[in-house]
N, C-alpha and C positions, 0 to 999 in steps of 0.2 A: 135873213143871218145864216151864213154857212161856214164852210171851214173847221179847222181847230176848235176855235169857240163855241162854236155851234155844238160842235161834239162834246166838248166839257159842258156845256150846260143842260146838255142832253143826259150825262151819266149824273151830274150835280143833282139834276131833279129827281131821277132814276132813283139815286140813293136815298135821297128824302122819304121818294114813297116808302122805298123797302123798310127806312127808320120807322116811320110812323105806321107801317103794316098795314100800307094801300096795297093793292094791284097796280103793276108796273105793266099797262097797257099802253097802246100808243096813244088814246086820247088823254090817257091820265097825264103821261110825260108832256105831252105835248101844251098843255094846260099849265101843268108845273114849270115847265123849261119858258113858256112863252114863246113858244115859236110854233109857227104853221107845221103841220102833220106832215107836209111833202118835205118840209128839211128834214124832219128825222128819216125819213127812207130815204135821202140824200148819203146818210153817215150810218144807218142800220138796215137790213133788211125787215127787220121782226122785232118783236117786243124779248123774242127771248135773246137775240143777241145784245138787246141792249142790258139786259140783267148779267149776260154773260160779262159784259165792258164793266159795270157795276161789281161783279166779283173781281175781276183783275185787278182793278183799282182798290178797293178795300184789301186786297192780297199784298198790292205795294205798300199799302199804310200798313199793315200788318209786318212786314217783312222790315219796314226803316224801324219799326218800335222793337224788335227782335233784336236786328243786327246790332242796334244803339247800344245793346247790353253788353256790360264788361265778360259776363260769366254767365253759365248755363242756370243756374240760380234766378239771376234776375231777367236772363231771356225768358225763363218759365213765368214769372210774374208777367213779363212784358206780356207775354201771349195771353194769358190770364185775362189781364186789365183790359186788353183790346176786346177779349170777349164780354168781359162786363160792360164795358164802353157802348159797346154795338152789338147788344144780344139778335138783334134781328136781322143785321146787317151779318152778324158771323156765324146763324143760321143758312143765311140764304147762299153764303159764299161755299158752305161743304154740302147745301143741296144740288143749287143750281149749275155746279161745273165739281170736276173731279180734282181738286186740288190737293190730293192726300202726297202726291209725290214730291210736288213743290211744296208744300209744309214741312212733310219730314227733314226736306234739305235749308229748310230755316235754321235749323241748331247745327249743321254742319261745321262752323266756324268754332263751338263751345262745345260741340258732340262730336268729333272728328271720326269716329266709326260709324256706317252709314245703319247697322241693323240697330246699334243702341241709339242714333239720332231718331230712328224711325220708332222702337220704343219711347224714347222720350216722346217725343211727339203723340204717339196713342194714349200716353197716359193723360197727358197735358189736355189733348183732344175730348177725352171721355169727360174729365173734367167739365171743362170750358163751355160742353155740349151739355150737360145739366145744370150749370152754371148759368146759363142762357137762356134755358127752360123753366126753371125755377125763380128766378129772379135773384133777387139777393139775399138769399138767405144766409144766417149768421155763421151757420155750419161750414159753409167754403173759406170763411175766414182763418180757420183753426184748420181745415182739410187741406189747402192750396199749399202753405208752406210745406208741412207735412209731406204731402206728394212727390212735393219738388224735389224735398231732400233725401226722400229715397230714391226718386229717378238717378238724382244728381249722386250719389252714394251707390247704386249699382253701375253707374257708367264709370267711375273711378276704379271698380272691383275688378 
């Protein structure tokens, strides 16, 4: 197998490994994708390059969720929902690659001021990071809307 289909299979397999907290090694990806290791080398030079592709694909998913929101509040909820649905992927996204600039731009449509968009993202990211680490604490159900509301109110003042 080669070409875009092989690349997609490799990234999907690596994403599944991340989601199940398994190491993303060439051998593990090869097994999970059911492709020979030599096929992986035709697409990626090494495991970190595969992990970076996983991060970029996950970011595209996050971006689609956030951009589908109608306002800053629902965009914030979409961001936090992504972190809850994909806690391991979320941690890897912001640990394996520096996506902070792109992440702060996620909210530029609903928070036009770049400094406020960054502030909005930083507040959400802090909560999302803790939420992904601690799992589904009932506190976050109460805290998330309050945090988003305070960040949205700050944005509009």
